[in-house]
C-alpha positions in Angstrom: 72.2 110.2 94.6 71.5 111.0 98.0 68.0 111.1 99.3 68.2 115.2 99.7 69.4 115.4 96.1 66.6 113.3 94.9 64.1 114.9 97.0 65.3 118.4 95.7 65.3 117.0 91.9 61.7 115.8 92.7 60.7 119.1 94.0 62.3 120.8 91.1 60.6 118.6 88.8 57.2 119.2 90.4 57.7 123.0 90.4 59.0 123.3 86.7 56.0 121.2 85.6 53.5 123.4 87.3 54.8 126.6 86.1 55.6 125.7 82.7 52.0 124.3 82.5 50.7 127.7 84.0 53.1 129.8 81.6 51.8 127.9 78.8 48.3 128.7 79.5 49.1 132.5 79.9 51.1 132.6 76.4 48.8 130.5 74.5 47.9 131.5 71.0 44.3 132.6 70.7 43.6 132.4 67.0 41.5 130.1 65.1 43.7 127.2 65.2 44.2 124.5 68.1 47.6 124.0 69.8 47.6 120.6 68.2 47.2 122.3 64.6 49.9 124.9 65.3 52.0 122.1 66.7 51.6 119.9 63.4 51.9 123.1 61.0 55.0 124.1 62.9 56.6 120.8 62.6 55.5 120.6 58.4 56.8 124.2 58.1 60.4 123.3 59.8 60.6 120.0 58.0 60.0 121.5 54.5 58.2 118.3 53.4 57.4 115.5 55.5 55.3 112.0 55.3 52.2 111.8 57.5 53.7 108.8 59.3 56.7 110.7 60.2 54.6 113.8 61.4 52.6 111.2 63.6 55.9 110.5 65.3 57.3 113.8 65.5 54.2 115.1 67.1 53.7 111.6 69.2 50.2 111.2 68.1 48.4 108.3 66.4 47.8 108.0 62.6 43.9 109.1 63.0 44.9 112.0 64.9 47.2 113.0 62.1 44.5 112.4 59.4 42.0 114.8 61.3 44.6 117.3 61.5 45.7 117.2 57.9 42.2 117.1 56.9 41.6 120.3 58.6 44.7 122.0 57.5 44.1 121.2 54.1 40.6 122.7 54.2 42.1 126.0 55.5 44.7 125.7 52.5 47.4 125.7 55.1 49.3 122.5 53.8 49.3 120.8 50.4 50.0 117.0 49.6 52.4 115.8 47.1 52.5 112.6 45.5 55.7 110.3 46.5 57.4 109.7 43.4 59.0 106.5 44.7 55.9 105.2 46.3 52.5 105.8 44.8 50.4 105.0 47.7 52.3 107.8 50.0 52.6 111.5 49.9 54.6 114.2 51.4 53.2 117.1 53.0 54.4 120.8 52.5 53.1 124.1 54.0 51.5 126.6 51.5 52.6 130.2 52.1 49.3 130.9 54.1 50.7 128.1 56.6 54.0 129.8 57.0 52.1 133.1 57.8 49.9 131.2 60.3 52.8 130.1 62.1 54.6 133.3 62.1 51.6 134.9 63.4 51.1 132.5 66.2 54.8 132.7 67.2 54.7 136.4 67.2 51.7 136.5 69.2 53.3 134.3 71.9 56.3 136.1 71.9 54.4 139.5 72.7 52.6 137.5 75.5 56.1 136.3 76.8 57.1 140.1 76.9 53.9 141.1 79.0 55.2 138.3 81.3 58.5 139.7 81.4 57.1 143.2 82.5 55.9 141.4 85.6 59.6 140.3 86.5 62.7 142.1 87.5 66.1 142.4 85.6 67.5 139.4 87.6 64.8 137.1 87.2 64.6 137.9 83.4 68.5 137.2 83.3 68.2 134.0 85.0 65.4 132.9 82.6 67.9 134.0 80.0 70.4 131.7 81.5 68.0 128.9 81.7 67.2 128.8 77.9 69.7 126.6 76.6 68.7 123.9 79.2 65.0 124.3 78.7 65.4 124.2 74.9 67.3 121.0 75.3 64.8 119.6 77.7 62.0 120.5 75.2 63.7 118.5 72.5 64.3 121.6 70.2 66.9 121.5 67.6 69.2 124.5 67.5 67.9 127.4 65.6 64.5 125.7 65.5 
């Protein structure tokens, strides 16, 4: 890689990090759940059933953080625990209907905010964003149809 290629990659990385951070703040869900709670609940909804340790790995947080998140999500009746039939010391987490509804509401609100951002862009800019979606989804670690 030449210096100019490395420099342009470095610049692109810095610009992307800055713009994604600002965009994320603009479209942030403003309901009563924190971004960490929304992320954990979304993972639980997508998984269907998941152990707390696996949730911690997916969310890239420590076990005490997952414990705090789960305590709050359970108190709101957004998730439930089910005993692991193979290991009496462990349990699985799954979402309640209210948890699924909370994720759908958060996603819908964020999508509406993105549409508001789109209103500020011209058709060519929107087309370029659409063209970049596959790469952005891959970079985010999203699985197809997530």
